[in-house]
C-alpha positions in Angstrom: 103.1 80.8 69.1 106.8 81.2 68.0 105.7 83.4 65.1 103.5 85.5 67.3 106.4 85.9 69.8 108.8 86.9 67.1 106.3 89.4 65.7 105.8 90.9 69.2 109.5 91.2 69.7 109.9 93.1 66.4 107.2 95.5 67.3 108.6 96.0 70.8 112.1 96.7 69.4 110.8 99.3 66.9 108.8 101.0 69.7 112.0 101.2 71.8 113.8 102.9 68.8 111.1 105.4 68.4 110.9 106.2 72.2 114.7 106.8 72.2 114.3 109.2 69.2 112.1 111.5 71.2 114.0 111.3 74.5 116.6 113.9 75.4 118.6 112.7 78.5 120.3 116.1 78.7 117.0 117.8 79.4 116.4 117.6 83.1 112.7 118.4 82.9 112.2 116.4 79.7 108.5 117.1 78.9 108.4 114.5 76.2 107.4 112.0 78.8 104.0 113.8 79.3 103.4 113.7 75.5 104.1 109.9 75.4 102.1 109.2 78.5 99.0 111.0 77.3 99.0 109.4 73.9 99.7 105.9 75.0 97.6 106.0 78.2 100.7 105.4 80.4 101.3 107.1 83.7 104.0 109.8 83.5 106.3 107.8 85.8 106.0 104.7 83.6 106.6 106.8 80.5 109.8 108.2 82.1 111.1 104.6 82.8 110.3 103.5 79.3 112.1 106.5 77.7 115.2 105.9 79.8 115.1 102.2 79.0 114.8 102.8 75.3 117.7 105.3 75.3 119.8 102.9 77.2 119.0 100.1 74.8 119.7 102.1 71.6 122.9 103.7 72.9 124.4 101.0 75.2 123.0 97.7 74.0 122.5 98.1 70.2 123.4 94.4 69.4 120.9 93.1 71.9 118.3 95.4 70.4 119.1 94.0 66.9 118.7 90.5 68.1 115.4 91.5 69.8 114.1 93.1 66.6 115.0 89.9 64.7 112.6 88.1 67.1 115.3 85.9 68.7 114.9 87.1 72.3 111.9 88.3 74.3 111.1 91.7 75.8 111.8 90.1 79.2 115.4 89.3 78.1 115.9 92.9 77.1 114.4 94.2 80.3 116.7 92.0 82.4 119.8 93.2 80.6 118.7 96.8 80.8 118.0 96.6 84.6 121.4 94.9 85.3 123.6 97.1 83.1 122.0 100.5 83.9 124.7 102.8 85.3 127.7 100.7 84.2 130.5 102.1 82.2 129.9 102.0 78.4 133.0 99.9 77.8 131.9 97.4 80.4 128.4 97.1 79.0 129.9 96.4 75.5 132.0 93.5 76.9 129.0 92.1 78.8 126.8 92.4 75.7 129.3 90.5 73.5 129.8 87.8 76.1 126.2 87.0 76.7 124.7 87.6 73.2 125.5 84.3 71.5 123.7 82.1 74.0 120.8 84.5 74.7 118.4 83.1 72.2 118.6 79.6 73.7 118.3 80.7 77.3 115.3 81.3 79.6 115.0 84.7 81.1 116.3 83.5 84.5 119.3 81.8 82.8 120.0 84.9 80.7 119.8 87.1 83.8 122.4 84.8 85.6 124.7 85.0 82.6 124.5 88.8 82.6 125.3 88.9 86.3 128.3 86.7 85.9 129.6 88.8 83.0 129.2 92.0 85.0 131.2 90.5 87.8 133.9 89.4 85.3 134.2 92.6 83.3 133.3 95.4 85.7 136.7 96.5 87.0 135.4 99.0 89.4 136.3 98.4 93.0 133.6 96.9 95.3 133.9 100.0 97.5 132.9 102.3 94.6 130.0 100.1 93.6 128.9 100.0 97.2 129.1 103.8 97.5 127.0 104.2 94.4 124.4 101.7 95.6 124.3 103.3 99.1 123.5 106.7 97.5 120.4 105.1 96.0 118.8 104.0 99.3 115.2 104.8 99.5 111.8 104.2 101.1 108.5 103.9 99.1 105.0 102.5 99.6 103.8 99.6 97.5 100.0 99.2 97.1 98.6 95.7 97.7 95.1 94.3 97.6 92.5 93.9 100.3 93.3 97.2 102.1 97.0 96.4 102.6 100.2 98.1 101.4 103.9 97.4 101.9 106.8 99.7 102.9 109.9 98.9 100.9 113.2 100.3 102.0 116.8 99.7 101.1 119.8 100.1 103.4 123.4 98.8 103.8 123.4 95.1 104.4 124.7 95.6 107.9 122.0 98.2 108.8 119.3 95.9 107.3 120.5 92.9 109.3 120.7 94.9 112.5 117.2 96.4 112.0 115.7 93.0 111.4 117.5 91.5 114.4 116.2 94.4 116.6 112.6 93.9 115.3 112.8 90.2 116.0 114.2 90.7 119.5 111.4 93.2 120.3 108.8 91.0 118.8 109.9 88.1 121.0 109.1 90.1 124.1 105.4 90.4 123.2 103.5 87.6 125.0 100.5 87.1 122.7 99.2 84.8 120.0 100.3 86.8 117.0 102.8 85.2 114.7 106.4 86.4 114.7 105.8 88.0 111.3 102.8 89.9 112.6 104.7 91.0 115.7 107.6 92.3 113.6 105.3 94.2 111.3 103.4 95.7 114.3 106.6 96.5 116.1 107.9 98.4 113.1 104.7 100.3 112.7 104.7 101.3 116.4 108.4 102.4 116.3 107.8 104.6 113.3 104.4 106.1 114.4 104.8 106.1 118.1 102.2 105.1 120.7 99.5 106.8 122.6 98.9 103.7 124.8 99.9 100.1 124.7 99.0 98.6 121.4 97.6 101.8 119.9 99.7 103.6 117.3 99.5 107.4 117.0 99.5 107.8 113.2 100.3 111.5 113.4 100.8 112.0 109.7 97.9 113.4 107.7 95.7 110.9 105.8 92.3 111.3 104.3 89.6 108.6 104.4 86.2 109.0 102.8 83.4 106.9 104.3 79.6 107.1 104.7 77.9 108.0 107.9 76.4 104.5 107.9 79.8 102.9 107.8 80.9 105.1 110.7 77.8 104.2 112.7 78.3 100.5 112.1 74.9 100.2 110.3 76.6 99.4 107.0 79.8 97.6 105.9 80.2 99.7 102.8 83.9 100.2 102.1 85.6 103.6 102.5 88.3 105.2 100.4 91.8 105.9 101.6 93.2 108.9 99.6 96.1 107.8 97.4 95.3 104.1 97.9 91.7 103.2 97.1 89.0 101.1 98.8 89.5 99.9 102.3 87.1 97.7 104.3 84.7 99.2 106.8 86.5 97.7 109.7 89.6 99.6 108.8 87.6 102.8 108.5 86.2 102.3 112.0 89.7 101.5 113.4 90.9 104.9 112.1 87.9 106.6 113.6 88.7 105.0 117.0 92.3 106.2 116.8 92.6 109.1 119.4 95.1 110.9 117.1 92.5 111.1 114.3 91.2 114.5 113.3 87.7 114.0 111.9 86.2 116.3 109.3 82.7 115.7 108.1 82.0 116.6 104.4 78.5 116.4 102.9 78.1 114.8 99.5 75.4 114.6 96.9 73.8 111.5 95.5 76.6 111.3 92.9 79.2 111.3 95.6 80.5 114.8 94.9 81.4 117.1 97.8 78.8 119.7 98.6 80.5 123.1 99.2 80.3 124.5 102.7 78.3 127.7 103.1 80.4 130.8 102.3 83.2 128.7 100.9 84.0 131.3 98.3 83.4 134.4 100.4 87.0 135.7 100.0 88.0 135.1 96.3 90.6 137.8 96.6 92.9 135.7 98.8 96.0 134.3 97.0 95.9 130.9 98.7 92.8 128.7 99.3 91.1 128.7 102.7 90.9 125.5 104.8 87.4 124.9 103.6 88.4 125.3 100.0 91.3 122.9 100.5 89.0 120.3 102.1 86.6 120.6 99.1 89.5 120.2 96.6 90.8 117.1 98.4 87.4 115.5 98.6 86.3 116.3 95.1 89.6 115.6 93.4 91.5 112.7 95.1 94.4 112.7 92.6 96.5 115.0 90.5 94.5 116.3 87.6 97.0 115.5 84.9 95.9 112.6 82.6 97.3 109.3 83.9 98.8 110.8 87.1 97.6 109.0 90.2 99.6 111.0 92.8 97.3 111.6 95.8 95.9 115.1 96.1 97.0 115.2 99.7 100.6 115.2 98.3 99.8 117.8 95.6 99.7 121.6 95.3 96.4 123.5 95.0 96.5 125.3 91.6 94.4 128.0 90.0 93.1 126.7 86.6 93.0 130.2 85.3 95.9 132.1 86.7 95.2 134.1 89.9 94.0 137.5 89.0 93.1 138.9 92.5 89.5 137.7 92.6 89.3 134.1 91.3 90.3 131.9 94.3 87.0 130.0 94.1 86.5 126.2 94.1 85.5 126.2 90.4 89.0 127.5 89.6 91.0 125.2 92.0 92.4 121.7 91.5 95.3 119.6 92.8 98.4 119.2 90.7 101.6 117.4 91.7 104.8 119.4 91.6 105.9 118.1 88.2 102.6 118.7 86.5 102.2 122.1 88.1 105.5 123.0 86.4 104.3 121.2 83.2 101.5 123.7 83.0 103.5 126.8 83.8 106.9 126.0 82.3 106.1 123.7 79.4 103.1 125.6 78.1 100.3 123.1 78.4 96.9 124.7 78.3 94.4 123.6 81.0 90.7 124.0 81.3 87.8 122.3 83.1 84.4 121.8 81.6 80.9 121.8 83.2 81.1 118.0 83.8 84.3 118.4 85.9 86.6 117.0 83.2 90.0 118.6 83.1 91.3 119.1 79.6 95.0 119.5 78.7 96.2 120.7 75.3 99.8 119.8 74.3 102.0 122.7 73.3 103.8 120.5 70.8 101.0 118.6 69.0 97.9 120.6 69.9 96.2 117.3 70.8 93.7 117.4 73.7 93.7 114.9 76.6 91.1 114.4 79.3 91.3 113.7 83.0 87.8 112.7 83.9 86.5 113.2 87.4 87.8 110.6 89.8 85.2 108.0 90.6 83.7 108.8 93.9 83.5 106.1 96.5 80.6 107.9 98.1 78.3 107.7 95.1 75.0 105.8 95.4 75.4 102.2 93.9 
């Protein structure tokens, strides 16, 4: 096991060096991430993170990378140091690296992480106010997918704001006289505050979502799961809950036995229009739930509807339309990737740098016959 771990560390370290060699931090668009993502079957966002990590290691933590390549520390040790030192001054990182390196091979990852934290506190001479201002500028909200039809909302705030928000949620939850747990009441209260209410206990979701379900699921004659765009399978009970929401806008789309959307009559009657019609947009969202770049899973509902062949005044038809997220829309038009779609619905991308072809197959349809 020790030999295998050392071998793995050497391979990982060499991979980091190569990734750093193709990364150009000065290039804001930095299309290398798409090349790396396609070739290694990574998502573009993951490729971006790996490229940034590799450059940080090579340029800011070279001694740690040498120790890693020698097989003396694990990839997890390197990841901990990278995460904790990212954004620090180069001189501070060098002092931290020298201070923690000697003991690193004998430490667990958690022990090493604690050592790095203490070293940063010792050597980072920046004022707390400055570090706080920088951290505050990075506040965010994002959605984290979980299993069993659930997801989490993760947000960061100042400590005072977060404590006040939690106290307010707790106070409101305590006023609800039912059998839900306090955690359930806090979660439901946060949901209702963000989404609003149409009546007591019923949130008005307001924002646009797309759910695909069979008619049998809607009619309660089947418990076949549905599909929430951008998330994946959700249970039939949650599908029917969404149908019962008075704020829901229901659109019925016919599908064939393979689960592919059947075009509405006359859907391509006006191919001369620049932007797709509502019917065409519905078809695109139903037929292609995610961005059509290989490895990209951004939901089509958050993408732009793009012409595969550039618009020429008469080709706004569903066979020439597909969703692309903003970055991969620019990847096509600005970076020179060639895009086509074959008769099986597979989208092909050809790299302008290597000439290699990469496929984005049709997304698996949740409405297909088992």
